[in-house]
ZALUM-435122 format. One record per residue: residue number from 0; residue in three letters; x, y, z of N, C-alpha, C in turn. Coordinates in steps of 0.05 Angstrom, whole numbers, plus 5000, padded with zeros to 4 digits. Layout:
NUM ala X Y Z X Y Z X Y Z
...
END
This chain:
0 asn 3596 6594 3577 3590 6628 3571 3564 6629 3598
1 ile 3566 6654 3615 3545 6661 3626 3540 6694 3623
2 cys 3502 6684 3634 3486 6715 3633 3479 6722 3649
3 ile 3480 6747 3663 3483 6755 3692 3459 6779 3683
4 ile 3439 6785 3683 3414 6791 3685 3409 6807 3707
5 gly 3408 6837 3710 3420 6856 3730 3450 6861 3741
6 thr 3449 6894 3742 3482 6899 3747 3477 6918 3772
7 gly 3463 6908 3796 3453 6919 3815 3486 6903 3838
8 tyr 3485 6901 3864 3496 6893 3886 3498 6863 3881
9 val 3480 6848 3866 3480 6825 3875 3489 6812 3847
10 gly 3480 6826 3825 3487 6819 3788 3517 6821 3783
11 leu 3526 6853 3791 3553 6860 3790 3571 6836 3806
12 val 3575 6833 3830 3579 6819 3852 3588 6785 3837
13 thr 3561 6783 3834 3567 6754 3828 3584 6751 3799
14 gly 3577 6775 3780 3588 6773 3750 3621 6779 3755
15 thr 3627 6788 3765 3646 6805 3771 3665 6778 3786
16 cys 3659 6756 3801 3675 6739 3818 3670 6719 3795
17 leu 3645 6704 3782 3645 6685 3765 3671 6689 3733
18 gly 3681 6711 3735 3692 6718 3717 3725 6721 3723
19 glu 3727 6721 3754 3750 6729 3771 3761 6689 3775
20 ile 3746 6679 3769 3751 6656 3765 3750 6636 3738
21 gly 3751 6653 3721 3761 6636 3686 3732 6632 3672
22 asn 3712 6648 3685 3684 6641 3661 3680 6669 3643
23 asp 3674 6654 3624 3658 6685 3603 3633 6689 3610
24 val 3636 6723 3622 3598 6735 3628 3600 6753 3612
25 ile 3580 6752 3610 3560 6780 3600 3540 6793 3614
26 cys 3537 6810 3620 3525 6828 3647 3510 6847 3624
27 val 3484 6845 3630 3455 6852 3616 3440 6870 3643
28 asp 3438 6898 3630 3423 6912 3644 3408 6934 3622
29 lys 3387 6943 3637 3373 6965 3620 3377 6993 3608
30 ile 3396 6990 3636 3409 7029 3635 3421 7034 3622
31 gln 3431 7045 3594 3449 7050 3580 3475 7064 3593
32 glu 3470 7079 3610 3491 7098 3626 3506 7084 3644
33 lys 3489 7059 3658 3506 7043 3669 3526 7021 3661
34 ile 3513 7024 3638 3524 6993 3619 3555 7020 3613
35 asp 3551 7032 3599 3580 7055 3596 3593 7047 3615
36 leu 3585 7047 3632 3607 7056 3661 3623 7040 3673
37 leu 3607 7012 3673 3619 6988 3682 3635 6978 3652
38 ser 3627 6988 3629 3644 6978 3612 3675 6996 3616
39 gly 3675 7020 3620 3701 7025 3627 3711 7034 3652
40 gly 3701 7003 3661 3711 6994 3687 3707 7014 3711
41 lys 3687 7028 3707 3684 7047 3737 3647 7028 3745
42 pro 3652 7018 3772 3628 7002 3780 3613 7024 3784
43 pro 3592 7025 3792 3569 7046 3804 3563 7045 3836
44 ile 3568 7019 3846 3568 7008 3877 3592 7013 3883
45 tyr 3596 7015 3913 3620 6994 3928 3627 6969 3943
46 glu 3645 6959 3933 3640 6937 3949 3677 6927 3946
47 pro 3682 6919 3976 3716 6914 3974 3729 6889 3948
48 gly 3744 6907 3931 3754 6894 3916 3747 6889 3891
49 leu 3723 6899 3887 3709 6915 3861 3722 6913 3846
50 asp 3732 6943 3845 3737 6957 3829 3762 6940 3810
51 glu 3779 6926 3833 3808 6914 3817 3798 6888 3797
52 phe 3780 6887 3824 3773 6866 3799 3751 6867 3775
53 leu 3741 6869 3772 3724 6897 3747 3748 6897 3731
54 lys 3768 6913 3732 3785 6919 3721 3804 6894 3701
55 arg 3815 6889 3709 3826 6863 3716 3805 6840 3686
56 asn 3784 6835 3697 3766 6818 3676 3751 6830 3656
57 ile 3758 6856 3658 3756 6875 3629 3779 6869 3608
58 glu 3814 6876 3624 3831 6876 3616 3827 6847 3601
59 asp 3815 6819 3613 3827 6800 3603 3799 6786 3579
60 ser 3786 6810 3579 3762 6791 3564 3752 6777 3574
61 arg 3750 6772 3599 3728 6746 3615 3703 6763 3614
62 ile 3695 6787 3619 3672 6811 3625 3664 6825 3610
63 lys 3633 6821 3591 3627 6848 3587 3599 6864 3591
64 phe 3595 6878 3578 3575 6887 3586 3557 6898 3559
65 thr 3530 6901 3566 3511 6896 3548 3472 6910 3556
66 thr 3468 6918 3538 3433 6929 3540 3415 6907 3520
67 asn 3424 6885 3508 3430 6869 3487 3414 6848 3507
68 ile 3389 6840 3523 3385 6811 3528 3393 6789 3514
69 ser 3378 6791 3484 3373 6778 3465 3400 6757 3456
70 asn 3418 6767 3455 3438 6759 3446 3452 6745 3472
71 ala 3457 6771 3500 3465 6748 3516 3454 6732 3525
72 ile 3427 6730 3526 3402 6696 3527 3429 6672 3509
73 lys 3419 6683 3484 3435 6665 3468 3450 6648 3466
74 glu 3463 6664 3479 3505 6664 3475 3508 6651 3497
75 ser 3487 6648 3523 3494 6631 3552 3484 6609 3543
76 glu 3503 6589 3572 3496 6565 3579 3475 6568 3606
77 ile 3487 6590 3622 3479 6599 3642 3466 6626 3650
78 ile 3439 6630 3660 3437 6657 3656 3416 6656 3697
79 tyr 3429 6676 3705 3428 6687 3729 3407 6707 3738
80 ile 3387 6704 3747 3363 6723 3740 3372 6740 3768
81 cys 3374 6770 3776 3391 6790 3787 3379 6816 3798
82 val 3359 6808 3794 3341 6845 3793 3328 6848 3820
83 gly 3320 6873 3818 3308 6876 3846 3282 6864 3852
84 thr 3276 6865 3871 3253 6854 3888 3245 6875 3902
85 pro 3239 6893 3904 3230 6906 3932 3208 6904 3937
86 pro 3206 6917 3961 3180 6908 3975 3154 6938 3970
87 leu 3127 6911 3978 3103 6926 3964 3106 6947 3982
88 ser 3082 6960 3995 3062 6966 4012 3052 6945 4039
89 asn 3054 6927 4031 3043 6909 4037 3068 6879 4058
90 gly 3091 6890 4053 3111 6877 4049 3120 6848 4039
91 gln 3105 6848 4023 3123 6823 3993 3135 6834 3977
92 ala 3137 6818 3970 3167 6821 3942 3155 6834 3919
93 asp 3158 6853 3916 3147 6860 3881 3162 6850 3867
94 leu 3149 6822 3848 3165 6812 3831 3166 6814 3810
95 arg 3152 6836 3791 3149 6839 3767 3177 6848 3746
96 tyr 3197 6851 3758 3220 6850 3739 3231 6818 3742
97 val 3229 6806 3760 3227 6772 3754 3222 6761 3734
98 glu 3190 6772 3740 3174 6763 3712 3183 6774 3686
99 glu 3192 6796 3690 3195 6804 3663 3214 6794 3649
100 val 3237 6787 3665 3263 6780 3661 3262 6744 3652
101 ala 3248 6731 3672 3232 6702 3652 3217 6703 3624
102 tyr 3203 6714 3629 3194 6720 3594 3214 6725 3577
103 glu 3228 6752 3584 3254 6753 3565 3264 6725 3553
104 ile 3270 6712 3576 3285 6677 3574 3274 6660 3553
105 gly 3245 6669 3556 3225 6645 3550 3225 6657 3530
106 lys 3226 6684 3514 3226 6696 3489 3250 6690 3471
107 tyr 3279 6680 3473 3301 6689 3464 3315 6664 3467
108 ile 3303 6635 3490 3318 6617 3491 3321 6603 3466
109 asn 3349 6592 3461 3346 6586 3428 3358 6550 3445
110 asp 3364 6547 3462 3378 6513 3468 3367 6516 3495
111 glu 3387 6490 3507 3369 6479 3532 3393 6502 3551
112 lys 3383 6513 3568 3397 6538 3587 3392 6524 3624
113 val 3415 6534 3645 3399 6532 3665 3404 6559 3663
114 ile 3377 6565 3691 3368 6589 3705 3378 6585 3728
115 val 3396 6603 3734 3391 6602 3764 3375 6633 3776
116 asn 3359 6637 3791 3349 6664 3804 3364 6660 3830
117 lys 3379 6681 3836 3395 6705 3849 3381 6727 3857
118 ser 3359 6734 3847 3350 6759 3867 3324 6747 3891
119 thr 3324 6771 3909 3308 6744 3933 3281 6746 3933
120 val 3275 6731 3939 3253 6718 3926 3234 6696 3946
121 pro 3210 6699 3949 3196 6680 3962 3200 6638 3960
122 ile 3197 6623 3978 3203 6606 3965 3174 6581 3963
123 gly 3186 6572 3939 3174 6565 3907 3181 6577 3880
124 ser 3191 6605 3885 3191 6626 3857 3207 6609 3848
125 gly 3215 6584 3841 3243 6570 3823 3211 6557 3812
126 asp 3187 6542 3810 3174 6531 3798 3155 6555 3781
127 trp 3147 6575 3805 3136 6603 3784 3150 6615 3761
128 val 3168 6623 3762 3202 6634 3734 3193 6603 3724
129 ser 3196 6584 3728 3201 6558 3705 3181 6564 3689
130 met 3150 6560 3698 3126 6563 3694 3128 6588 3661
131 val 3145 6619 3686 3136 6643 3661 3152 6640 3636
132 val 3171 6617 3640 3193 6622 3627 3182 6600 3597
133 ser 3164 6571 3614 3150 6562 3592 3123 6567 3570
134 asp 3117 6593 3591 3090 6602 3581 3089 6624 3557
135 ser 3131 6641 3561 3138 6661 3539 3150 6638 3520
136 met 3154 6623 3515 3165 6600 3502 3139 6594 3485
137 glu 3117 6586 3500 3094 6569 3477 3082 6603 3470
138 lys 3077 6630 3474 3069 6658 3461 3090 6652 3443
139 asn 3117 6641 3441 3129 6662 3416 3139 6636 3401
140 asn 3123 6616 3410 3123 6589 3391 3153 6572 3393
141 lys 3167 6576 3416 3186 6558 3419 3173 6538 3433
142 asn 3201 6506 3427 3196 6481 3430 3201 6481 3471
143 arg 3193 6476 3488 3206 6477 3511 3233 6451 3506
144 thr 3249 6465 3526 3271 6451 3522 3280 6449 3554
END
């Protein structure tokens, strides 16, 4: 079971392709309207072949969409972080959405997980994400897995 957090270009295409090769995928987004569109097989972005893959994966029950990040994290073995990292005024990546997701992962993690960061982030961000997850686990009284 794979969780994709963020349903923009990176997340939606990644999730749909992972479903296409036979994985069970749950995609999470904060925006209910986007989840409703996607659940109905209507992607809010254009990518060649995406419509067809998305509809087939929905019909075959390999992909589903939700705003419920806690259940998605708990039900998954692999979690992909695919959220936006817009540029700040100084040109650096704004990592606040990555940090929010890492905190949520630590808050709801219930077992060992593989965390993949597909967001566009600076070198060394993997260690930082791991630290944010660990800190969140501590704050939420969870043992490090």
